[in-house]
Backbone bond lengths (Angstrom), bond angles and torsions (degrees), N, CA, C in turn:
res aa  C-N    CA-C-N  psi(-1)  N-CA   C-N-CA  omega(-1)  CA-C   N-CA-C  phi
1 M - - - 1.435 - - 1.537 108.24 -
2 T 1.322 116.97 116.71 1.463 121.85 179.68 1.522 109.04 -100.01
3 P 1.321 116.77 141.36 1.472 118.63 179.70 1.515 110.77 -71.89
4 E 1.311 115.65 154.02 1.459 122.11 178.87 1.532 108.86 -72.83
5 P 1.323 118.55 136.80 1.464 119.15 176.01 1.521 110.93 -71.37
6 L 1.336 115.91 149.83 1.455 119.96 179.18 1.516 111.40 -67.13
7 D 1.324 116.76 -36.16 1.449 122.10 -179.80 1.525 107.99 -114.50
8 P 1.328 119.45 120.76 1.470 120.10 -177.80 1.527 112.35 -62.39
9 N 1.330 119.13 -21.89 1.459 120.69 178.54 1.523 112.08 -72.51
10 L 1.312 117.18 -17.17 1.456 121.59 -179.89 1.522 112.41 -97.94
11 A 1.317 117.32 18.16 1.460 121.24 -174.01 1.524 112.04 -63.03
12 D 1.324 120.03 -41.72 1.459 121.73 -175.93 1.529 109.29 -109.19
13 V 1.325 116.16 91.17 1.455 120.39 177.55 1.515 111.74 -105.81
14 S 1.318 117.63 0.72 1.458 120.12 -177.46 1.524 112.40 -83.83
15 G 1.313 118.50 -17.41 1.461 121.49 -178.23 1.515 112.32 -78.02
16 S 1.317 115.37 178.65 1.462 119.18 179.30 1.525 110.04 -80.07
17 V 1.289 115.15 155.50 1.454 121.60 -179.64 1.521 108.35 -85.40
18 P 1.338 118.91 130.66 1.453 118.99 178.19 1.526 110.63 -63.25
19 G 1.300 116.05 132.14 1.458 120.71 -179.23 1.507 111.89 70.08
20 G 1.334 117.73 30.41 1.460 122.94 -176.84 1.511 111.58 -70.62
21 A 1.334 116.39 -132.38 1.456 121.35 -175.52 1.523 111.28 -62.56
22 A 1.299 116.65 -35.82 1.462 118.60 179.37 1.526 110.67 -66.91
23 G 1.327 117.37 -36.03 1.456 120.74 178.24 1.519 112.06 -69.75
24 L 1.339 116.70 -31.49 1.460 119.91 179.58 1.523 111.69 -72.25
25 L 1.317 116.32 -34.22 1.458 120.37 -176.08 1.517 112.80 -99.37
26 G 1.307 117.21 0.52 1.460 121.01 -175.94 1.519 112.57 -72.44
27 A 1.331 115.23 171.95 1.454 121.30 -178.07 1.525 111.73 -73.26
28 S 1.335 117.96 -16.41 1.457 119.90 -176.94 1.528 112.77 -80.71
29 S 1.338 118.99 -7.42 1.461 120.17 -179.24 1.531 109.99 -74.81
30 P 1.333 117.40 143.03 1.466 119.73 -178.25 1.526 110.54 -72.32
31 K 1.307 115.85 152.95 1.464 121.54 178.44 1.524 108.62 -77.11
32 I 1.301 116.58 141.61 1.462 121.82 177.56 1.517 107.40 -98.36
33 S 1.323 115.24 121.74 1.455 119.44 -178.04 1.534 109.51 -96.33
34 S 1.316 114.93 168.66 1.459 119.23 178.07 1.531 110.65 -66.54
35 D 1.334 117.23 -28.01 1.464 120.53 176.41 1.526 111.10 -65.30
36 D 1.348 116.45 -38.45 1.463 120.27 177.60 1.525 110.84 -63.21
37 I 1.321 116.18 -44.04 1.464 120.67 -179.68 1.529 110.19 -65.50
38 E 1.327 116.36 -42.98 1.461 120.45 179.90 1.526 110.88 -63.61
39 A 1.329 117.74 -40.30 1.463 121.28 178.56 1.526 110.76 -64.24
40 K 1.319 116.53 -40.55 1.468 120.24 179.33 1.527 110.59 -66.26
41 F 1.336 116.96 -41.20 1.463 119.94 177.72 1.527 111.44 -63.97
42 R 1.322 117.25 -39.33 1.469 120.19 177.54 1.526 110.55 -63.58
43 E 1.327 116.35 -41.55 1.463 121.04 178.88 1.532 110.02 -61.83
44 L 1.331 116.81 -44.88 1.463 120.82 179.08 1.530 110.63 -65.24
45 A 1.332 116.97 -40.26 1.462 120.97 179.99 1.524 110.37 -63.74
46 D 1.320 117.93 -39.48 1.460 121.13 177.95 1.532 110.74 -63.39
47 D 1.339 116.16 -42.30 1.462 120.12 178.41 1.523 110.76 -63.01
48 V 1.325 116.46 -42.68 1.463 120.74 179.83 1.528 110.21 -64.84
49 D 1.330 118.15 -39.54 1.462 121.34 179.20 1.526 111.30 -62.79
50 V 1.320 117.11 -41.44 1.464 121.06 179.53 1.526 109.98 -63.99
51 I 1.322 116.43 -46.12 1.464 120.76 -179.25 1.526 109.93 -65.06
52 T 1.334 117.06 -41.25 1.465 120.98 -179.92 1.514 111.19 -62.36
53 N 1.320 117.75 -42.66 1.462 120.67 178.99 1.523 111.56 -64.20
54 D 1.330 117.36 -39.68 1.460 120.65 178.03 1.520 110.98 -63.92
55 V 1.327 116.28 -45.65 1.457 120.98 -178.44 1.527 110.27 -67.91
56 R 1.323 116.92 -37.81 1.468 120.56 -179.51 1.520 110.82 -62.38
57 S 1.332 117.94 -43.17 1.461 119.78 -179.55 1.527 111.00 -65.31
58 V 1.310 117.38 -37.95 1.464 120.68 177.85 1.529 109.89 -66.97
59 A 1.323 116.94 -40.64 1.461 120.79 -178.94 1.523 111.22 -66.53
60 V 1.323 117.62 -40.00 1.465 120.73 178.72 1.528 109.92 -65.21
61 T 1.313 117.52 -41.85 1.460 120.98 178.41 1.531 110.74 -63.46
62 A 1.324 116.62 -44.17 1.465 120.47 179.55 1.525 110.80 -64.03
63 A 1.326 117.57 -39.82 1.461 120.86 178.89 1.523 110.84 -65.31
64 A 1.329 117.79 -40.37 1.466 121.01 178.92 1.522 110.91 -64.79
65 V 1.312 117.32 -42.47 1.467 120.68 178.49 1.526 110.00 -65.56
66 G 1.327 117.16 -42.38 1.463 120.99 178.33 1.515 111.98 -61.65
67 L 1.319 116.87 -42.22 1.464 121.14 178.43 1.525 110.93 -64.30
68 A 1.317 117.18 -40.89 1.470 121.06 177.93 1.527 110.65 -62.75
69 V 1.306 117.56 -41.09 1.466 121.26 178.68 1.524 110.43 -63.72
70 V 1.331 117.13 -42.95 1.460 120.91 179.41 1.526 110.52 -62.36
71 V 1.318 117.53 -43.22 1.473 120.92 179.96 1.530 110.59 -64.11
72 V 1.323 118.11 -43.79 1.469 121.15 -179.75 1.523 110.24 -64.87
73 V 1.312 118.36 -42.37 1.469 121.27 179.80 1.527 110.25 -65.47
74 A 1.334 117.60 -42.76 1.468 120.34 178.63 1.526 110.24 -62.62
75 F 1.323 117.81 -41.59 1.461 121.34 178.01 1.522 110.75 -62.71
76 W 1.327 116.02 -44.70 1.459 120.77 -177.92 1.526 110.87 -64.80
77 L 1.334 117.01 -43.79 1.464 119.87 179.57 1.528 111.23 -66.55
78 G 1.326 117.93 -38.88 1.454 120.83 178.34 1.512 112.08 -66.65
79 R 1.297 116.90 -39.39 1.463 120.71 179.12 1.521 110.42 -67.06
80 R 1.316 116.03 -40.18 1.460 120.69 179.54 1.520 110.41 -64.34
81 R 1.314 115.90 -42.25 1.463 120.01 -179.85 1.529 110.41 -66.12
82 G 1.305 117.18 -37.08 1.461 120.73 178.30 1.513 112.80 -67.76
83 K 1.334 117.15 -33.63 1.465 120.62 -179.90 1.519 112.00 -75.11
84 R 1.314 118.20 -21.89 1.461 120.34 -178.73 1.513 111.82 -64.79
85 G 1.267 116.55 -20.81 1.460 119.40 178.21 1.511 110.52 105.72
86 A 1.275 114.52 131.25 1.458 120.46 179.10 1.520 108.27 -105.44
87 T 1.301 115.30 157.04 1.450 120.40 177.74 1.530 108.64 -70.10
88 V 1.311 115.43 132.42 1.460 120.70 179.19 1.517 107.34 -100.53
89 L 1.309 115.54 123.76 1.446 121.47 -179.79 1.512 107.77 -110.70
90 E 1.325 115.81 121.15 1.458 119.96 -178.06 1.522 108.44 -109.64
91 I 1.307 115.06 125.54 1.448 119.72 -178.60 1.530 107.55 -112.44
92 R 1.346 115.99 128.71 1.464 121.28 178.93 1.505 109.68 -121.23
93 R 1.325 114.65 138.96 1.460 119.23 175.28 1.519 109.18 -88.73
94 V 1.219 114.44 142.61 1.456 119.32 -179.41 1.499 111.63 -100.43
């Protein structure tokens, strides 16, 4: 007993795919030139550059905020330590 497919168009998935592996390796496929590969690499490089610039701006902003937090915390801890009172050393000449 086989379950009913959710989509009736997907009923026969056991057969071969039209234009499958034989279609990819057949003589009718177009030749890939070095210009095609170079164009694809340029397209990918442009996409990577856009993403890198977006991430870089976010990283710089996060680093600036993190640095500001560290400076404020260091100031606050130093001020607190100073208010606790320091030992007073009195030196007298005899």
